[in-house]
MARBA-3410 file (N, C-alpha, C, O; in Angstrom, 1 decimal):
90
89.2,151.1,-76.6,90.5,151.6,-77.2,90.9,152.9,-76.3,90.0,153.7,-76.0 ~ 92.2,153.0,-76.0,92.6,154.1,-75.2,92.6,155.4,-76.0,92.5,155.3,-77.2 ~ 92.7,156.5,-75.3,92.7,157.8,-76.0,93.8,157.9,-77.0,93.5,158.4,-78.2 ~ 95.1,157.6,-76.7,96.1,157.7,-77.8,95.8,156.8,-79.0,96.0,157.3,-80.1 ~ 95.4,155.6,-78.7,95.0,154.7,-79.8,93.9,155.2,-80.7,93.9,155.1,-81.9
92.9,155.8,-80.0,91.8,156.4,-80.7,92.2,157.6,-81.6,91.7,157.7,-82.7 ~ 93.1,158.4,-81.1,93.6,159.5,-81.9,94.4,159.0,-83.1,94.2,159.5,-84.2 ~ 95.2,158.0,-82.9,96.0,157.5,-84.0,95.1,156.9,-85.0,95.3,157.1,-86.2 ~ 94.0,156.2,-84.6,93.1,155.6,-85.5,92.3,156.7,-86.3,92.1,156.6,-87.5 ~ 92.0,157.8,-85.6,91.3,158.9,-86.3,92.2,159.5,-87.3,91.7,159.9,-88.4
93.5,159.7,-87.0,94.4,160.3,-87.9,94.6,159.5,-89.1,94.5,160.0,-90.3 ~ 94.8,158.2,-89.0,94.9,157.3,-90.1,93.6,157.3,-91.0,93.7,157.2,-92.2 ~ 92.5,157.3,-90.3,91.2,157.3,-91.0,91.1,158.5,-91.9,90.7,158.4,-93.1 ~ 91.4,159.7,-91.3,91.4,160.9,-92.1,92.4,160.9,-93.2,92.1,161.4,-94.3 ~ 93.6,160.5,-92.9,94.7,160.4,-93.9,94.3,159.6,-95.1,94.7,159.9,-96.3
93.5,158.5,-94.9,93.2,157.6,-96.0,92.0,158.1,-96.8,91.7,157.6,-97.9 ~ 91.3,159.1,-96.3,90.1,159.6,-97.0,90.3,160.7,-98.0,89.5,160.9,-98.9 ~ 91.4,161.4,-97.9,91.7,162.5,-98.7,92.9,162.4,-99.6,93.9,161.7,-99.3 ~ 92.8,162.9,-100.8,93.9,162.8,-101.8,94.8,164.0,-101.6,96.0,163.9,-101.8 ~ 94.3,165.2,-101.2,95.1,166.4,-101.1,95.7,166.5,-99.7,94.9,166.4,-98.7
97.0,166.8,-99.6,97.6,166.9,-98.3,97.0,168.0,-97.4,96.9,167.9,-96.2 ~ 96.6,169.2,-98.1,96.0,170.3,-97.3,94.7,169.9,-96.7,94.4,170.2,-95.5 ~ 93.9,169.2,-97.5,92.6,168.7,-97.0,92.8,167.7,-95.9,92.0,167.7,-94.9 ~ 93.7,166.8,-96.0,94.0,165.8,-95.0,94.5,166.5,-93.7,94.1,166.1,-92.6 ~ 95.3,167.5,-93.8,95.9,168.2,-92.6,94.8,168.9,-91.9,94.7,168.8,-90.6
93.8,169.5,-92.6,92.7,170.2,-91.9,91.8,169.1,-91.2,91.3,169.4,-90.1 ~ 91.6,168.0,-91.9,90.7,167.0,-91.3,91.4,166.3,-90.0,90.7,166.1,-89.0 ~ 92.7,166.1,-90.1,93.4,165.6,-88.9,93.4,166.5,-87.8,93.2,166.1,-86.6 ~ 93.5,167.8,-88.0,93.5,168.8,-86.9,92.1,168.7,-86.2,92.0,168.7,-85.0 ~ 91.0,168.6,-87.0,89.7,168.5,-86.4,89.5,167.2,-85.7,89.0,167.2,-84.6
90.0,166.1,-86.2,89.8,164.8,-85.6,90.6,164.7,-84.3,90.1,164.0,-83.4 ~ 91.7,165.3,-84.2,92.5,165.2,-83.0,92.3,166.3,-82.0,92.9,166.3,-80.9 ~ 91.4,167.2,-82.3,91.3,168.5,-81.5,91.0,168.2,-80.0,91.5,168.9,-79.1 ~ 90.1,167.3,-79.7,89.7,167.1,-78.3,90.8,166.5,-77.5,91.0,166.8,-76.3 ~ 91.6,165.6,-78.1,92.6,164.9,-77.3,94.0,165.7,-77.4,94.7,165.7,-76.4
94.2,166.3,-78.5,95.5,167.0,-78.7,95.2,168.4,-79.1,95.3,168.8,-80.3 ~ 94.7,169.3,-78.2,94.4,170.6,-78.6,95.6,171.4,-79.1,96.6,171.4,-78.4 ~ 95.5,171.9,-80.3,96.6,172.6,-80.9,96.0,173.7,-81.8,95.0,173.6,-82.4 ~ 96.8,174.8,-81.8,96.3,175.9,-82.7,96.7,175.6,-84.1,96.0,176.1,-85.0 ~ 97.7,174.9,-84.4,98.2,174.6,-85.7,98.6,173.1,-85.9,99.0,172.5,-84.9
98.5,172.6,-87.1,99.0,171.3,-87.4,99.8,171.5,-88.7,99.3,171.9,-89.7 ~ 101.1,171.1,-88.6,102.0,171.3,-89.7,102.5,169.9,-90.2,102.7,169.0,-89.5 ~ 102.6,169.8,-91.5,103.2,168.7,-92.2,104.5,169.2,-92.8,104.5,170.1,-93.7 ~ 105.6,168.7,-92.3,106.9,169.2,-92.8,107.7,168.0,-93.3,107.5,166.8,-92.9 ~ 108.6,168.2,-94.3,109.5,167.1,-94.7,110.9,167.6,-94.8,111.2,168.8,-95.1
111.8,166.7,-94.6,113.2,167.0,-94.8,113.6,166.7,-96.3,113.3,165.6,-96.8 ~ 114.1,167.7,-96.9,114.6,167.5,-98.3,116.1,167.4,-98.2,116.8,168.4,-98.3 ~ 116.5,166.2,-98.1,118.0,165.9,-97.9,118.9,166.4,-98.9,119.9,167.0,-98.6 ~ 118.6,166.2,-100.3,119.5,166.7,-101.3,119.8,168.2,-101.2,120.9,168.6,-101.5 ~ 118.9,169.0,-100.8,119.0,170.4,-100.7,119.3,170.9,-99.2,119.4,172.1,-99.0
119.3,170.0,-98.3,119.5,170.3,-96.9,118.4,171.4,-96.4,118.8,172.4,-95.9 ~ 117.2,171.0,-96.7,116.1,172.0,-96.3,115.0,171.3,-95.6,114.7,170.1,-95.7 ~ 114.3,172.1,-94.8,113.0,171.6,-94.1,111.9,172.4,-94.8,111.9,173.6,-94.9 ~ 110.9,171.7,-95.4,109.9,172.3,-96.1,108.5,172.0,-95.5,108.2,170.9,-95.1 ~ 107.7,173.1,-95.4,106.3,172.9,-94.9,105.5,172.6,-96.1,105.3,173.5,-97.0
104.9,171.4,-96.1,104.1,171.1,-97.3,102.6,171.3,-97.0,101.8,171.4,-98.0 ~ 102.2,171.4,-95.8,100.8,171.7,-95.4,100.7,172.3,-94.0,101.5,172.0,-93.2 ~ 99.7,173.1,-93.8,99.4,173.7,-92.5,97.9,173.9,-92.3,97.2,174.3,-93.2 ~ 97.5,173.6,-91.1,96.0,173.8,-90.8,96.0,174.6,-89.5,96.7,174.3,-88.6 ~ 95.0,175.5,-89.3,94.1,176.0,-90.4,94.8,176.8,-91.5,94.3,176.8,-92.6
95.9,177.4,-91.2,96.7,178.1,-92.2,98.1,178.2,-91.6,98.3,177.9,-90.4 ~ 99.1,178.6,-92.4,100.4,178.7,-91.9,100.5,179.8,-90.8,100.0,180.9,-91.0 ~ 101.0,179.4,-89.6,101.1,180.4,-88.5,102.0,181.6,-88.9,103.0,181.4,-89.6 ~ 101.7,182.8,-88.4,102.6,183.9,-88.8,104.0,183.8,-88.4,104.9,184.4,-89.0 ~ 104.3,183.0,-87.3,105.7,182.9,-86.8,106.5,181.9,-87.7,107.7,181.8,-87.5
105.8,181.2,-88.6,106.5,180.1,-89.3,107.6,180.7,-90.3,108.6,180.1,-90.5 ~ 107.3,181.8,-90.9,108.3,182.4,-91.8,108.1,181.7,-93.2,107.0,181.5,-93.7 ~ 109.3,181.5,-93.8,109.3,180.9,-95.2,108.9,179.5,-95.2,109.0,178.7,-94.2 ~ 108.3,179.0,-96.3,107.8,177.6,-96.4,109.0,176.7,-96.5,108.9,175.5,-96.0 ~ 110.2,177.2,-97.0,111.4,176.3,-97.1,112.4,177.0,-96.2,112.7,178.1,-96.3
113.0,176.2,-95.3,114.0,176.6,-94.4,115.3,175.9,-94.7,115.4,174.7,-94.5 ~ 116.4,176.6,-95.1,117.7,175.9,-95.3,118.2,175.5,-93.9,118.1,176.2,-92.9 ~ 118.8,174.3,-93.9,119.3,173.8,-92.6,120.8,173.6,-92.8,121.3,172.8,-93.6 ~ 121.6,174.3,-91.9,123.1,174.0,-91.9,123.3,172.6,-91.4,122.5,172.0,-90.8 ~ 124.5,172.0,-91.8,124.7,170.6,-91.4,124.4,170.2,-90.0,123.9,169.1,-89.8
124.8,171.0,-88.9,124.4,170.6,-87.6,122.9,170.4,-87.3,122.5,169.5,-86.7 ~ 122.2,171.4,-87.9,120.7,171.3,-87.7,120.1,170.2,-88.5,119.1,169.6,-88.1 ~ 120.6,170.0,-89.7,120.2,168.9,-90.5,120.4,167.5,-89.8,119.5,166.7,-89.8 ~ 121.6,167.4,-89.2,121.9,166.2,-88.4,120.9,166.0,-87.3,120.5,164.9,-87.0 ~ 120.6,167.1,-86.6,119.6,167.0,-85.5,118.2,166.6,-86.0,117.5,165.8,-85.3
117.8,167.2,-87.1,116.5,166.9,-87.7,116.4,165.4,-88.1,115.4,164.7,-87.8 ~ 117.5,164.9,-88.7,117.5,163.5,-89.1,117.5,162.6,-87.8,116.7,161.6,-87.8 ~ 118.2,163.0,-86.8,118.2,162.2,-85.6,116.8,162.2,-84.9,116.4,161.1,-84.5 ~ 116.2,163.3,-84.9,114.8,163.4,-84.4,113.9,162.5,-85.2,113.1,161.8,-84.6 ~ 114.0,162.5,-86.5,113.1,161.7,-87.4,113.3,160.2,-87.1,112.4,159.5,-87.1
114.5,159.9,-86.9,114.8,158.4,-86.7,114.4,158.0,-85.2,113.8,156.9,-85.1 ~ 114.8,158.8,-84.2,114.6,158.4,-82.9,113.2,158.9,-82.3,112.7,158.3,-81.4 ~ 112.7,160.0,-82.9,111.4,160.5,-82.4,111.5,161.3,-81.1,110.5,161.5,-80.4 ~ 112.8,161.7,-80.7,112.9,162.5,-79.6,114.1,163.5,-79.8,115.0,163.3,-80.6 ~ 114.1,164.6,-79.0,115.1,165.6,-79.1,116.3,165.2,-78.3,117.3,165.9,-78.3
END
């Protein structure tokens, strides 16, 4: 199995083991650390009815630069976020 496939498998394995999103986030950061070194791992969601980006989990903890857990998105930024979510690229 290639390195990217191995990381994806490890992420899915960890995601299926835990019920709490925070616990899952921490486990995924550890599982992917060798292949994808990162200081933080964030799980964010678009809340379309409120035009907001919400951080639902962070590992090891929310980074100091993140600011508020909920970020209001003006229409142009919301459109960019939706486009990124659909296409997977900026």
